[in-house]
C-alpha positions as CSV (number, residue, x, y, z in Angstrom):
1,X,42.9,-0.2,1.5
2,X,40.2,2.5,0.4
3,X,36.5,1.9,0.3
4,X,35.3,4.1,-2.6
5,X,32.4,6.1,-1.6
6,X,32.0,9.2,-4.4
7,X,34.5,10.1,-7.3
8,X,35.9,12.7,-4.4
9,X,35.6,10.6,-1.2
10,X,36.8,7.1,-0.1
11,X,37.2,5.9,3.2
12,X,40.3,4.1,4.7
13,X,39.5,0.8,6.1
14,X,41.2,1.5,9.4
15,X,38.7,4.3,10.5
16,X,36.0,1.6,10.6
17,X,36.0,-0.7,13.7
18,X,34.0,-4.0,13.2
19,X,33.0,-5.9,16.6
20,X,31.4,-9.4,15.9
21,X,28.5,-9.7,18.5
22,X,25.9,-12.7,18.9
23,X,22.9,-12.0,16.7
24,X,19.2,-12.3,17.6
25,X,18.5,-13.0,13.9
26,X,18.7,-16.1,12.1
27,X,21.0,-18.8,12.8
28,X,19.4,-21.9,14.1
29,X,21.3,-23.7,16.7
30,X,24.4,-21.8,15.9
31,X,22.8,-18.8,17.1
32,X,24.0,-19.0,20.7
33,X,27.4,-20.1,19.9
34,X,28.5,-18.0,16.9
35,X,28.9,-14.0,17.0
36,X,27.8,-13.4,13.3
37,X,26.1,-9.8,13.8
38,X,28.3,-6.9,13.3
39,X,28.5,-3.6,15.2
40,X,30.2,-1.3,12.7
41,X,31.6,2.0,14.3
42,X,33.0,5.1,12.3
43,X,34.1,7.9,14.0
44,X,32.5,10.8,11.9
45,X,33.9,13.7,13.8
46,X,37.6,13.0,13.5
47,X,37.3,11.3,9.9
48,X,40.1,12.8,7.9
49,X,38.3,11.3,4.7
50,X,35.1,13.3,4.9
51,X,34.9,17.1,4.2
52,X,33.4,19.2,7.2
53,X,30.2,19.9,5.4
54,X,29.7,16.1,4.4
55,X,30.7,15.1,8.4
56,X,27.8,17.8,9.4
57,X,25.3,16.4,6.9
58,X,25.9,12.8,7.7
59,X,25.4,13.6,11.7
60,X,22.2,15.1,11.0
61,X,21.1,12.3,8.8
62,X,22.2,9.5,11.1
63,X,20.3,10.9,14.1
64,X,20.5,9.2,17.3
65,X,22.7,6.5,15.7
66,X,25.8,9.2,16.3
67,X,27.0,9.3,19.9
68,X,27.9,12.5,21.6
69,X,31.5,12.2,20.7
70,X,30.4,11.8,17.0
71,X,30.8,8.0,16.4
72,X,28.5,6.7,14.1
73,X,27.1,3.0,15.1
74,X,25.9,0.5,12.7
75,X,24.4,-3.1,13.2
76,X,24.0,-5.4,10.8
77,X,22.3,-8.9,11.6
78,X,20.3,-9.7,8.6
79,X,22.5,-12.6,7.4
80,X,23.9,-15.9,8.9
81,X,27.3,-15.3,8.3
82,X,29.8,-12.7,9.4
83,X,31.1,-12.0,6.0
84,X,27.5,-10.9,4.5
85,X,26.8,-9.0,7.8
86,X,30.0,-7.0,7.6
87,X,29.3,-6.4,3.8
88,X,25.6,-5.1,4.6
89,X,27.0,-2.9,7.2
90,X,29.8,-1.2,5.0
91,X,27.2,-0.8,2.4
92,X,24.9,1.1,4.6
93,X,27.5,3.3,5.7
94,X,28.6,4.0,2.0
95,X,25.0,5.0,1.2
96,X,24.6,7.0,4.2
97,X,27.8,9.0,3.2
98,X,26.8,9.1,-0.2
99,X,23.4,10.7,0.7
100,X,25.3,13.3,2.9
101,X,27.6,14.1,0.3
102,X,24.9,15.4,-2.1
103,X,24.3,19.0,-1.4
104,X,20.8,20.0,-0.8
105,X,19.4,22.4,-3.4
106,X,18.6,25.9,-2.0
107,X,15.3,26.8,-1.4
108,X,13.9,29.5,-3.9
109,X,11.6,31.8,-2.1
110,X,8.5,32.4,-4.1
111,X,6.1,35.3,-4.1
112,X,2.4,35.0,-4.0
113,X,0.9,36.1,-7.1
114,X,-1.5,39.1,-6.8
115,X,-4.6,37.3,-7.9
116,X,-4.4,34.8,-5.0
117,X,-3.8,37.6,-2.7
118,X,-6.8,39.3,-3.8
119,X,-8.8,36.3,-3.7
120,X,-7.6,35.5,0.0
121,X,-8.6,39.3,1.0
122,X,-12.0,39.5,-0.7
123,X,-12.7,35.9,0.9
124,X,-11.9,37.4,4.3
125,X,-14.3,40.5,3.8
126,X,-16.8,37.8,2.6
127,X,-16.6,35.8,5.7
128,X,-16.6,38.8,8.1
129,X,-20.0,40.2,6.3
130,X,-21.5,36.5,6.8
131,X,-20.6,36.3,10.6
132,X,-21.8,40.3,10.8
133,X,-25.0,39.2,9.4
134,X,-25.3,36.5,12.1
135,X,-25.4,38.8,14.7
136,X,-28.6,40.1,16.4
137,X,-29.5,43.8,16.4
138,X,-29.2,43.8,20.4
139,X,-25.6,42.7,19.8
140,X,-24.6,46.1,18.2
141,X,-23.3,49.0,20.2
């Protein structure tokens, strides 16, 4: 089954590895018996579903959540059931991929207005004169 991310990107469920672990979150007396937390692993580097540009941006976005081999790990333990935690982890993965799929706007280099440049230079000259007036006549060579 394919998990839709954007109009052009979808992830196969077989690319996602889910491990259920014991949660440190809510759970009452079940917390030590039932593995409700989810550890989702997604191999970003070797995913055939993602274009190279999206892979690169996703790895940069995820930061230290991506291992050296390019595997993204997401842990979800907010809920008391495995199913809710699984949905939350998959949803977080989808949100990150959506964010990585958005191409950043190119920075437009701006030029400094002439009036601002002139004002800055006049201010520098003015500050220099003030400092010059502070000197004692014995300091001049």
